[in-house]
PDB file of N, CA, C and O in Angstrom:
ATOM      1  N   UNK A   1     -29.501  32.336 -40.281  1.00  0.00           N
ATOM      2  CA  UNK A   1     -28.253  31.623 -40.458  1.00  0.00           C
ATOM      3  C   UNK A   1     -27.187  32.619 -40.915  1.00  0.00           C
ATOM      4  O   UNK A   1     -27.406  33.417 -41.826  1.00  0.00           O
ATOM      5  N   UNK A   2     -26.058  32.551 -40.276  1.00  0.00           N
ATOM      6  CA  UNK A   2     -24.921  33.377 -40.654  1.00  0.00           C
ATOM      7  C   UNK A   2     -24.074  32.591 -41.645  1.00  0.00           C
ATOM      8  O   UNK A   2     -23.697  31.452 -41.370  1.00  0.00           O
ATOM      9  N   UNK A   3     -23.775  33.180 -42.779  1.00  0.00           N
ATOM     10  CA  UNK A   3     -22.938  32.534 -43.794  1.00  0.00           C
ATOM     11  C   UNK A   3     -21.669  33.359 -43.930  1.00  0.00           C
ATOM     12  O   UNK A   3     -21.725  34.563 -44.180  1.00  0.00           O
ATOM     13  N   UNK A   4     -20.515  32.700 -43.762  1.00  0.00           N
ATOM     14  CA  UNK A   4     -19.225  33.381 -43.819  1.00  0.00           C
ATOM     15  C   UNK A   4     -18.318  32.728 -44.846  1.00  0.00           C
ATOM     16  O   UNK A   4     -18.466  31.547 -45.161  1.00  0.00           O
ATOM     17  N   UNK A   5     -17.391  33.496 -45.358  1.00  0.00           N
ATOM     18  CA  UNK A   5     -16.339  32.961 -46.208  1.00  0.00           C
ATOM     19  C   UNK A   5     -15.058  32.958 -45.385  1.00  0.00           C
ATOM     20  O   UNK A   5     -14.689  33.980 -44.807  1.00  0.00           O
ATOM     21  N   UNK A   6     -14.393  31.839 -45.329  1.00  0.00           N
ATOM     22  CA  UNK A   6     -13.162  31.704 -44.561  1.00  0.00           C
ATOM     23  C   UNK A   6     -12.105  31.035 -45.424  1.00  0.00           C
ATOM     24  O   UNK A   6     -12.422  30.257 -46.324  1.00  0.00           O
ATOM     25  N   UNK A   7     -10.873  31.339 -45.146  1.00  0.00           N
ATOM     26  CA  UNK A   7      -9.731  30.715 -45.814  1.00  0.00           C
ATOM     27  C   UNK A   7      -9.063  29.770 -44.818  1.00  0.00           C
ATOM     28  O   UNK A   7      -9.304  29.875 -43.615  1.00  0.00           O
ATOM     29  N   UNK A   8      -8.219  28.843 -45.305  1.00  0.00           N
ATOM     30  CA  UNK A   8      -7.519  27.949 -44.371  1.00  0.00           C
ATOM     31  C   UNK A   8      -6.803  28.726 -43.267  1.00  0.00           C
ATOM     32  O   UNK A   8      -6.203  29.774 -43.508  1.00  0.00           O
ATOM     33  N   UNK A   9      -6.883  28.193 -42.072  1.00  0.00           N
ATOM     34  CA  UNK A   9      -6.291  28.738 -40.839  1.00  0.00           C
ATOM     35  C   UNK A   9      -7.110  29.871 -40.234  1.00  0.00           C
ATOM     36  O   UNK A   9      -6.784  30.329 -39.139  1.00  0.00           O
ATOM     37  N   UNK A  10      -8.158  30.341 -40.901  1.00  0.00           N
ATOM     38  CA  UNK A  10      -9.021  31.354 -40.307  1.00  0.00           C
ATOM     39  C   UNK A  10     -10.035  30.686 -39.388  1.00  0.00           C
ATOM     40  O   UNK A  10     -10.362  29.512 -39.559  1.00  0.00           O
ATOM     41  N   UNK A  11     -10.524  31.435 -38.422  1.00  0.00           N
ATOM     42  CA  UNK A  11     -11.400  30.877 -37.396  1.00  0.00           C
ATOM     43  C   UNK A  11     -12.731  31.598 -37.336  1.00  0.00           C
ATOM     44  O   UNK A  11     -12.910  32.696 -37.862  1.00  0.00           O
ATOM     45  N   UNK A  12     -13.654  30.926 -36.668  1.00  0.00           N
ATOM     46  CA  UNK A  12     -14.966  31.491 -36.330  1.00  0.00           C
ATOM     47  C   UNK A  12     -15.151  31.224 -34.842  1.00  0.00           C
ATOM     48  O   UNK A  12     -14.932  30.102 -34.387  1.00  0.00           O
ATOM     49  N   UNK A  13     -15.548  32.229 -34.085  1.00  0.00           N
ATOM     50  CA  UNK A  13     -15.784  32.065 -32.657  1.00  0.00           C
ATOM     51  C   UNK A  13     -17.279  31.987 -32.397  1.00  0.00           C
ATOM     52  O   UNK A  13     -18.054  32.779 -32.932  1.00  0.00           O
ATOM     53  N   UNK A  14     -17.677  31.026 -31.571  1.00  0.00           N
ATOM     54  CA  UNK A  14     -19.073  30.880 -31.166  1.00  0.00           C
ATOM     55  C   UNK A  14     -19.101  31.043 -29.655  1.00  0.00           C
ATOM     56  O   UNK A  14     -18.555  30.221 -28.919  1.00  0.00           O
ATOM     57  N   UNK A  15     -19.735  32.098 -29.208  1.00  0.00           N
ATOM     58  CA  UNK A  15     -19.730  32.389 -27.776  1.00  0.00           C
ATOM     59  C   UNK A  15     -18.315  32.688 -27.317  1.00  0.00           C
ATOM     60  O   UNK A  15     -17.489  33.193 -28.078  1.00  0.00           O
ATOM     61  N   UNK A  16     -18.050  32.363 -26.050  1.00  0.00           N
ATOM     62  CA  UNK A  16     -16.721  32.611 -25.479  1.00  0.00           C
ATOM     63  C   UNK A  16     -15.821  31.388 -25.517  1.00  0.00           C
ATOM     64  O   UNK A  16     -14.625  31.497 -25.246  1.00  0.00           O
ATOM     65  N   UNK A  17     -16.380  30.206 -25.854  1.00  0.00           N
ATOM     66  CA  UNK A  17     -15.583  29.006 -25.645  1.00  0.00           C
ATOM     67  C   UNK A  17     -15.513  28.041 -26.827  1.00  0.00           C
ATOM     68  O   UNK A  17     -14.880  26.991 -26.714  1.00  0.00           O
ATOM     69  N   UNK A  18     -16.134  28.360 -27.940  1.00  0.00           N
ATOM     70  CA  UNK A  18     -16.107  27.442 -29.084  1.00  0.00           C
ATOM     71  C   UNK A  18     -15.406  28.125 -30.247  1.00  0.00           C
ATOM     72  O   UNK A  18     -15.758  29.238 -30.635  1.00  0.00           O
ATOM     73  N   UNK A  19     -14.401  27.438 -30.800  1.00  0.00           N
ATOM     74  CA  UNK A  19     -13.646  27.952 -31.933  1.00  0.00           C
ATOM     75  C   UNK A  19     -13.753  26.945 -33.070  1.00  0.00           C
ATOM     76  O   UNK A  19     -13.473  25.759 -32.893  1.00  0.00           O
ATOM     77  N   UNK A  20     -14.161  27.428 -34.235  1.00  0.00           N
ATOM     78  CA  UNK A  20     -14.213  26.609 -35.445  1.00  0.00           C
ATOM     79  C   UNK A  20     -13.104  27.119 -36.353  1.00  0.00           C
ATOM     80  O   UNK A  20     -13.051  28.306 -36.673  1.00  0.00           O
ATOM     81  N   UNK A  21     -12.220  26.220 -36.766  1.00  0.00           N
ATOM     82  CA  UNK A  21     -11.074  26.610 -37.586  1.00  0.00           C
ATOM     83  C   UNK A  21     -11.118  25.860 -38.909  1.00  0.00           C
ATOM     84  O   UNK A  21     -11.331  24.648 -38.937  1.00  0.00           O
ATOM     85  N   UNK A  22     -10.917  26.582 -39.997  1.00  0.00           N
ATOM     86  CA  UNK A  22     -10.824  25.955 -41.313  1.00  0.00           C
ATOM     87  C   UNK A  22      -9.434  25.351 -41.413  1.00  0.00           C
ATOM     88  O   UNK A  22      -8.432  26.065 -41.376  1.00  0.00           O
ATOM     89  N   UNK A  23      -9.379  24.023 -41.541  1.00  0.00           N
ATOM     90  CA  UNK A  23      -8.095  23.325 -41.584  1.00  0.00           C
ATOM     91  C   UNK A  23      -7.574  23.203 -43.019  1.00  0.00           C
ATOM     92  O   UNK A  23      -6.388  23.401 -43.284  1.00  0.00           O
ATOM     93  N   UNK A  24      -8.482  22.873 -43.931  1.00  0.00           N
ATOM     94  CA  UNK A  24      -8.067  22.628 -45.308  1.00  0.00           C
ATOM     95  C   UNK A  24      -9.277  22.771 -46.218  1.00  0.00           C
ATOM     96  O   UNK A  24     -10.392  22.403 -45.849  1.00  0.00           O
ATOM     97  N   UNK A  25      -9.050  23.301 -47.389  1.00  0.00           N
ATOM     98  CA  UNK A  25     -10.117  23.371 -48.374  1.00  0.00           C
ATOM     99  C   UNK A  25      -9.684  22.630 -49.632  1.00  0.00           C
ATOM    100  O   UNK A  25      -8.506  22.610 -49.987  1.00  0.00           O
ATOM    101  N   UNK A  26     -10.636  22.038 -50.280  1.00  0.00           N
ATOM    102  CA  UNK A  26     -10.388  21.319 -51.530  1.00  0.00           C
ATOM    103  C   UNK A  26     -11.644  21.443 -52.367  1.00  0.00           C
ATOM    104  O   UNK A  26     -12.641  22.008 -51.917  1.00  0.00           O
ATOM    105  N   UNK A  27     -11.605  20.929 -53.558  1.00  0.00           N
ATOM    106  CA  UNK A  27     -12.783  20.991 -54.415  1.00  0.00           C
ATOM    107  C   UNK A  27     -13.955  20.277 -53.779  1.00  0.00           C
ATOM    108  O   UNK A  27     -13.922  19.061 -53.589  1.00  0.00           O
ATOM    109  N   UNK A  28     -14.977  21.020 -53.454  1.00  0.00           N
ATOM    110  CA  UNK A  28     -16.196  20.426 -52.930  1.00  0.00           C
ATOM    111  C   UNK A  28     -16.138  19.973 -51.485  1.00  0.00           C
ATOM    112  O   UNK A  28     -17.090  19.357 -51.008  1.00  0.00           O
ATOM    113  N   UNK A  29     -15.062  20.251 -50.771  1.00  0.00           N
ATOM    114  CA  UNK A  29     -14.971  19.812 -49.379  1.00  0.00           C
ATOM    115  C   UNK A  29     -14.186  20.821 -48.546  1.00  0.00           C
ATOM    116  O   UNK A  29     -13.286  21.500 -49.041  1.00  0.00           O
ATOM    117  N   UNK A  30     -14.547  20.898 -47.288  1.00  0.00           N
ATOM    118  CA  UNK A  30     -13.842  21.745 -46.334  1.00  0.00           C
ATOM    119  C   UNK A  30     -13.575  20.904 -45.097  1.00  0.00           C
ATOM    120  O   UNK A  30     -14.482  20.258 -44.572  1.00  0.00           O
ATOM    121  N   UNK A  31     -12.353  20.912 -44.640  1.00  0.00           N
ATOM    122  CA  UNK A  31     -11.997  20.199 -43.406  1.00  0.00           C
ATOM    123  C   UNK A  31     -11.918  21.236 -42.301  1.00  0.00           C
ATOM    124  O   UNK A  31     -11.178  22.213 -42.405  1.00  0.00           O
ATOM    125  N   UNK A  32     -12.696  21.014 -41.229  1.00  0.00           N
ATOM    126  CA  UNK A  32     -12.721  21.984 -40.133  1.00  0.00           C
ATOM    127  C   UNK A  32     -12.309  21.316 -38.834  1.00  0.00           C
ATOM    128  O   UNK A  32     -12.428  20.101 -38.677  1.00  0.00           O
ATOM    129  N   UNK A  33     -11.831  22.118 -37.919  1.00  0.00           N
ATOM    130  CA  UNK A  33     -11.542  21.670 -36.564  1.00  0.00           C
ATOM    131  C   UNK A  33     -12.426  22.449 -35.611  1.00  0.00           C
ATOM    132  O   UNK A  33     -12.657  23.643 -35.801  1.00  0.00           O
ATOM    133  N   UNK A  34     -12.915  21.779 -34.597  1.00  0.00           N
ATOM    134  CA  UNK A  34     -13.793  22.432 -33.625  1.00  0.00           C
ATOM    135  C   UNK A  34     -13.199  22.236 -32.241  1.00  0.00           C
ATOM    136  O   UNK A  34     -12.986  21.107 -31.798  1.00  0.00           O
ATOM    137  N   UNK A  35     -12.936  23.332 -31.571  1.00  0.00           N
ATOM    138  CA  UNK A  35     -12.413  23.301 -30.206  1.00  0.00           C
ATOM    139  C   UNK A  35     -13.528  23.785 -29.288  1.00  0.00           C
ATOM    140  O   UNK A  35     -13.927  24.949 -29.333  1.00  0.00           O
ATOM    141  N   UNK A  36     -14.025  22.872 -28.454  1.00  0.00           N
ATOM    142  CA  UNK A  36     -15.135  23.196 -27.563  1.00  0.00           C
ATOM    143  C   UNK A  36     -14.872  22.579 -26.194  1.00  0.00           C
ATOM    144  O   UNK A  36     -14.133  21.600 -26.088  1.00  0.00           O
ATOM    145  N   UNK A  37     -15.468  23.141 -25.150  1.00  0.00           N
ATOM    146  CA  UNK A  37     -15.318  22.559 -23.811  1.00  0.00           C
ATOM    147  C   UNK A  37     -15.852  21.125 -23.778  1.00  0.00           C
ATOM    148  O   UNK A  37     -16.688  20.750 -24.601  1.00  0.00           O
ATOM    149  N   UNK A  38     -15.374  20.344 -22.842  1.00  0.00           N
ATOM    150  CA  UNK A  38     -15.778  18.942 -22.722  1.00  0.00           C
ATOM    151  C   UNK A  38     -17.279  18.773 -22.489  1.00  0.00           C
ATOM    152  O   UNK A  38     -17.853  17.751 -22.863  1.00  0.00           O
ATOM    153  N   UNK A  39     -17.910  19.761 -21.881  1.00  0.00           N
ATOM    154  CA  UNK A  39     -19.339  19.619 -21.591  1.00  0.00           C
ATOM    155  C   UNK A  39     -20.234  19.978 -22.782  1.00  0.00           C
ATOM    156  O   UNK A  39     -21.457  19.883 -22.684  1.00  0.00           O
ATOM    157  N   UNK A  40     -19.638  20.384 -23.894  1.00  0.00           N
ATOM    158  CA  UNK A  40     -20.385  20.682 -25.114  1.00  0.00           C
ATOM    159  C   UNK A  40     -20.231  19.499 -26.059  1.00  0.00           C
ATOM    160  O   UNK A  40     -19.118  19.143 -26.443  1.00  0.00           O
ATOM    161  N   UNK A  41     -21.358  18.891 -26.431  1.00  0.00           N
ATOM    162  CA  UNK A  41     -21.313  17.756 -27.357  1.00  0.00           C
ATOM    163  C   UNK A  41     -21.242  18.275 -28.788  1.00  0.00           C
ATOM    164  O   UNK A  41     -22.058  19.098 -29.203  1.00  0.00           O
ATOM    165  N   UNK A  42     -20.264  17.787 -29.530  1.00  0.00           N
ATOM    166  CA  UNK A  42     -20.107  18.137 -30.943  1.00  0.00           C
ATOM    167  C   UNK A  42     -20.315  16.857 -31.730  1.00  0.00           C
ATOM    168  O   UNK A  42     -19.605  15.875 -31.514  1.00  0.00           O
ATOM    169  N   UNK A  43     -21.278  16.854 -32.639  1.00  0.00           N
ATOM    170  CA  UNK A  43     -21.618  15.639 -33.371  1.00  0.00           C
ATOM    171  C   UNK A  43     -21.962  15.992 -34.812  1.00  0.00           C
ATOM    172  O   UNK A  43     -22.571  17.028 -35.080  1.00  0.00           O
ATOM    173  N   UNK A  44     -21.567  15.123 -35.736  1.00  0.00           N
ATOM    174  CA  UNK A  44     -21.916  15.325 -37.147  1.00  0.00           C
ATOM    175  C   UNK A  44     -23.417  15.180 -37.320  1.00  0.00           C
ATOM    176  O   UNK A  44     -24.045  14.331 -36.687  1.00  0.00           O
ATOM    177  N   UNK A  45     -23.987  16.011 -38.176  1.00  0.00           N
ATOM    178  CA  UNK A  45     -25.427  16.031 -38.384  1.00  0.00           C
ATOM    179  C   UNK A  45     -26.004  14.692 -38.792  1.00  0.00           C
ATOM    180  O   UNK A  45     -27.084  14.318 -38.336  1.00  0.00           O
ATOM    181  N   UNK A  46     -25.295  13.957 -39.652  1.00  0.00           N
ATOM    182  CA  UNK A  46     -25.835  12.678 -40.115  1.00  0.00           C
ATOM    183  C   UNK A  46     -25.852  11.616 -39.013  1.00  0.00           C
ATOM    184  O   UNK A  46     -26.548  10.609 -39.134  1.00  0.00           O
ATOM    185  N   UNK A  47     -25.094  11.835 -37.947  1.00  0.00           N
ATOM    186  CA  UNK A  47     -25.108  10.891 -36.827  1.00  0.00           C
ATOM    187  C   UNK A  47     -26.161  11.243 -35.787  1.00  0.00           C
ATOM    188  O   UNK A  47     -26.491  10.419 -34.934  1.00  0.00           O
ATOM    189  N   UNK A  48     -26.684  12.448 -35.850  1.00  0.00           N
ATOM    190  CA  UNK A  48     -27.663  12.881 -34.867  1.00  0.00           C
ATOM    191  C   UNK A  48     -28.863  11.955 -34.819  1.00  0.00           C
ATOM    192  O   UNK A  48     -29.381  11.655 -33.744  1.00  0.00           O
ATOM    193  N   UNK A  49     -29.304  11.503 -35.979  1.00  0.00           N
ATOM    194  CA  UNK A  49     -30.452  10.595 -36.059  1.00  0.00           C
ATOM    195  C   UNK A  49     -30.164   9.285 -35.323  1.00  0.00           C
ATOM    196  O   UNK A  49     -31.031   8.755 -34.628  1.00  0.00           O
ATOM    197  N   UNK A  50     -28.946   8.769 -35.477  1.00  0.00           N
ATOM    198  CA  UNK A  50     -28.590   7.518 -34.803  1.00  0.00           C
ATOM    199  C   UNK A  50     -28.478   7.710 -33.293  1.00  0.00           C
ATOM    200  O   UNK A  50     -28.892   6.842 -32.525  1.00  0.00           O
ATOM    201  N   UNK A  51     -27.924   8.837 -32.867  1.00  0.00           N
ATOM    202  CA  UNK A  51     -27.752   9.106 -31.441  1.00  0.00           C
ATOM    203  C   UNK A  51     -29.102   9.347 -30.779  1.00  0.00           C
ATOM    204  O   UNK A  51     -29.314   8.940 -29.636  1.00  0.00           O
ATOM    205  N   UNK A  52     -30.012  10.002 -31.484  1.00  0.00           N
ATOM    206  CA  UNK A  52     -31.310  10.329 -30.918  1.00  0.00           C
ATOM    207  C   UNK A  52     -32.223   9.114 -30.807  1.00  0.00           C
ATOM    208  O   UNK A  52     -33.186   9.138 -30.041  1.00  0.00           O
ATOM    209  N   UNK A  53     -31.936   8.046 -31.562  1.00  0.00           N
ATOM    210  CA  UNK A  53     -32.772   6.850 -31.516  1.00  0.00           C
ATOM    211  C   UNK A  53     -32.635   6.185 -30.145  1.00  0.00           C
ATOM    212  O   UNK A  53     -31.527   6.074 -29.621  1.00  0.00           O
ATOM    213  N   UNK A  54     -33.743   5.747 -29.568  1.00  0.00           N
ATOM    214  CA  UNK A  54     -33.664   5.093 -28.259  1.00  0.00           C
ATOM    215  C   UNK A  54     -32.895   3.773 -28.350  1.00  0.00           C
ATOM    216  O   UNK A  54     -32.988   3.051 -29.343  1.00  0.00           O
ATOM    217  N   UNK A  55     -32.151   3.483 -27.316  1.00  0.00           N
ATOM    218  CA  UNK A  55     -31.381   2.244 -27.255  1.00  0.00           C
ATOM    219  C   UNK A  55     -32.302   1.113 -26.813  1.00  0.00           C
ATOM    220  O   UNK A  55     -32.977   1.213 -25.788  1.00  0.00           O
ATOM    221  N   UNK A  56     -32.322   0.063 -27.578  1.00  0.00           N
ATOM    222  CA  UNK A  56     -33.139  -1.104 -27.260  1.00  0.00           C
ATOM    223  C   UNK A  56     -32.277  -2.125 -26.505  1.00  0.00           C
ATOM    224  O   UNK A  56     -31.289  -2.608 -27.058  1.00  0.00           O
ATOM    225  N   UNK A  57     -32.622  -2.462 -25.263  1.00  0.00           N
ATOM    226  CA  UNK A  57     -31.819  -3.419 -24.503  1.00  0.00           C
ATOM    227  C   UNK A  57     -31.645  -4.744 -25.234  1.00  0.00           C
ATOM    228  O   UNK A  57     -30.592  -5.373 -25.131  1.00  0.00           O
ATOM    229  N   UNK A  58     -32.668  -5.176 -25.971  1.00  0.00           N
ATOM    230  CA  UNK A  58     -32.559  -6.451 -26.688  1.00  0.00           C
ATOM    231  C   UNK A  58     -31.439  -6.400 -27.717  1.00  0.00           C
ATOM    232  O   UNK A  58     -30.725  -7.385 -27.905  1.00  0.00           O
ATOM    233  N   UNK A  59     -31.277  -5.253 -28.389  1.00  0.00           N
ATOM    234  CA  UNK A  59     -30.239  -5.156 -29.412  1.00  0.00           C
ATOM    235  C   UNK A  59     -28.855  -5.221 -28.777  1.00  0.00           C
ATOM    236  O   UNK A  59     -27.936  -5.786 -29.369  1.00  0.00           O
ATOM    237  N   UNK A  60     -28.689  -4.652 -27.583  1.00  0.00           N
ATOM    238  CA  UNK A  60     -27.405  -4.718 -26.896  1.00  0.00           C
ATOM    239  C   UNK A  60     -27.102  -6.156 -26.505  1.00  0.00           C
ATOM    240  O   UNK A  60     -25.977  -6.624 -26.679  1.00  0.00           O
ATOM    241  N   UNK A  61     -28.097  -6.860 -25.977  1.00  0.00           N
ATOM    242  CA  UNK A  61     -27.907  -8.260 -25.592  1.00  0.00           C
ATOM    243  C   UNK A  61     -27.543  -9.090 -26.827  1.00  0.00           C
ATOM    244  O   UNK A  61     -26.639  -9.923 -26.772  1.00  0.00           O
ATOM    245  N   UNK A  62     -28.241  -8.863 -27.930  1.00  0.00           N
ATOM    246  CA  UNK A  62     -27.940  -9.605 -29.161  1.00  0.00           C
ATOM    247  C   UNK A  62     -26.529  -9.319 -29.655  1.00  0.00           C
ATOM    248  O   UNK A  62     -25.828 -10.228 -30.101  1.00  0.00           O
ATOM    249  N   UNK A  63     -26.111  -8.056 -29.576  1.00  0.00           N
ATOM    250  CA  UNK A  63     -24.755  -7.711 -30.009  1.00  0.00           C
ATOM    251  C   UNK A  63     -23.711  -8.391 -29.129  1.00  0.00           C
ATOM    252  O   UNK A  63     -22.719  -8.921 -29.632  1.00  0.00           O
ATOM    253  N   UNK A  64     -23.933  -8.377 -27.820  1.00  0.00           N
ATOM    254  CA  UNK A  64     -22.986  -9.038 -26.912  1.00  0.00           C
ATOM    255  C   UNK A  64     -22.960 -10.543 -27.136  1.00  0.00           C
ATOM    256  O   UNK A  64     -21.892 -11.156 -27.124  1.00  0.00           O
ATOM    257  N   UNK A  65     -24.134 -11.143 -27.342  1.00  0.00           N
ATOM    258  CA  UNK A  65     -24.197 -12.584 -27.602  1.00  0.00           C
ATOM    259  C   UNK A  65     -23.423 -12.926 -28.862  1.00  0.00           C
ATOM    260  O   UNK A  65     -22.640 -13.876 -28.869  1.00  0.00           O
ATOM    261  N   UNK A  66     -23.631 -12.162 -29.928  1.00  0.00           N
ATOM    262  CA  UNK A  66     -22.903 -12.396 -31.175  1.00  0.00           C
ATOM    263  C   UNK A  66     -21.398 -12.252 -30.965  1.00  0.00           C
ATOM    264  O   UNK A  66     -20.613 -13.046 -31.482  1.00  0.00           O
ATOM    265  N   UNK A  67     -21.004 -11.234 -30.203  1.00  0.00           N
ATOM    266  CA  UNK A  67     -19.584 -10.990 -29.941  1.00  0.00           C
ATOM    267  C   UNK A  67     -18.959 -12.169 -29.197  1.00  0.00           C
ATOM    268  O   UNK A  67     -17.893 -12.654 -29.576  1.00  0.00           O
ATOM    269  N   UNK A  68     -19.627 -12.627 -28.137  1.00  0.00           N
ATOM    270  CA  UNK A  68     -19.064 -13.728 -27.354  1.00  0.00           C
ATOM    271  C   UNK A  68     -19.096 -15.039 -28.124  1.00  0.00           C
ATOM    272  O   UNK A  68     -18.206 -15.873 -27.955  1.00  0.00           O
ATOM    273  N   UNK A  69     -20.095 -15.233 -28.958  1.00  0.00           N
ATOM    274  CA  UNK A  69     -20.112 -16.431 -29.804  1.00  0.00           C
ATOM    275  C   UNK A  69     -18.938 -16.421 -30.771  1.00  0.00           C
ATOM    276  O   UNK A  69     -18.301 -17.451 -30.994  1.00  0.00           O
ATOM    277  N   UNK A  70     -18.657 -15.273 -31.339  1.00  0.00           N
ATOM    278  CA  UNK A  70     -17.519 -15.159 -32.252  1.00  0.00           C
ATOM    279  C   UNK A  70     -16.218 -15.421 -31.508  1.00  0.00           C
ATOM    280  O   UNK A  70     -15.327 -16.085 -32.036  1.00  0.00           O
ATOM    281  N   UNK A  71     -16.099 -14.910 -30.291  1.00  0.00           N
ATOM    282  CA  UNK A  71     -14.894 -15.156 -29.498  1.00  0.00           C
ATOM    283  C   UNK A  71     -14.750 -16.630 -29.144  1.00  0.00           C
ATOM    284  O   UNK A  71     -13.649 -17.178 -29.199  1.00  0.00           O
ATOM    285  N   UNK A  72     -15.849 -17.272 -28.784  1.00  0.00           N
ATOM    286  CA  UNK A  72     -15.751 -18.680 -28.396  1.00  0.00           C
ATOM    287  C   UNK A  72     -15.402 -19.550 -29.602  1.00  0.00           C
ATOM    288  O   UNK A  72     -14.784 -20.604 -29.447  1.00  0.00           O
ATOM    289  N   UNK A  73     -15.792 -19.117 -30.800  1.00  0.00           N
ATOM    290  CA  UNK A  73     -15.406 -19.849 -32.005  1.00  0.00           C
ATOM    291  C   UNK A  73     -13.917 -19.690 -32.271  1.00  0.00           C
ATOM    292  O   UNK A  73     -13.260 -20.625 -32.730  1.00  0.00           O
ATOM    293  N   UNK A  74     -13.386 -18.512 -31.985  1.00  0.00           N
ATOM    294  CA  UNK A  74     -11.971 -18.251 -32.218  1.00  0.00           C
ATOM    295  C   UNK A  74     -11.085 -18.842 -31.120  1.00  0.00           C
ATOM    296  O   UNK A  74      -9.960 -19.272 -31.375  1.00  0.00           O
ATOM    297  N   UNK A  75     -11.610 -18.854 -29.907  1.00  0.00           N
ATOM    298  CA  UNK A  75     -10.836 -19.318 -28.753  1.00  0.00           C
ATOM    299  C   UNK A  75     -11.677 -20.343 -27.972  1.00  0.00           C
ATOM    300  O   UNK A  75     -12.198 -20.017 -26.906  1.00  0.00           O
ATOM    301  N   UNK A  76     -11.816 -21.573 -28.486  1.00  0.00           N
ATOM    302  CA  UNK A  76     -12.702 -22.542 -27.834  1.00  0.00           C
ATOM    303  C   UNK A  76     -12.275 -22.897 -26.406  1.00  0.00           C
ATOM    304  O   UNK A  76     -13.112 -23.301 -25.599  1.00  0.00           O
ATOM    305  N   UNK A  77     -11.003 -22.756 -26.087  1.00  0.00           N
ATOM    306  CA  UNK A  77     -10.522 -23.093 -24.744  1.00  0.00           C
ATOM    307  C   UNK A  77     -10.907 -22.048 -23.702  1.00  0.00           C
ATOM    308  O   UNK A  77     -10.663 -22.262 -22.515  1.00  0.00           O
ATOM    309  N   UNK A  78     -11.505 -20.915 -24.108  1.00  0.00           N
ATOM    310  CA  UNK A  78     -11.822 -19.834 -23.184  1.00  0.00           C
ATOM    311  C   UNK A  78     -13.307 -19.866 -22.804  1.00  0.00           C
ATOM    312  O   UNK A  78     -13.757 -18.978 -22.081  1.00  0.00           O
ATOM    313  N   UNK A  79     -14.052 -20.816 -23.245  1.00  0.00           N
ATOM    314  CA  UNK A  79     -15.490 -20.845 -23.009  1.00  0.00           C
ATOM    315  C   UNK A  79     -15.874 -20.915 -21.597  1.00  0.00           C
ATOM    316  O   UNK A  79     -17.063 -20.945 -21.282  1.00  0.00           O
TER     317      UNK A  79
END
């Protein structure tokens, strides 16, 4: 692992096409910007677990059913 110290507005280059820029620093937090090509997926680490989980068709159907039920309650004339 490469560990670097950067100040606001300084950058880190990854390969030829990814730029990581320090946007702002504060106590205990760093705000960064990442510029990468569209074909490179950039995702927060804590979301990786959710993205990697397989999608269950039943859960999608249940979510849509709940959504349409809520809409029909709000707009009964649209049923």
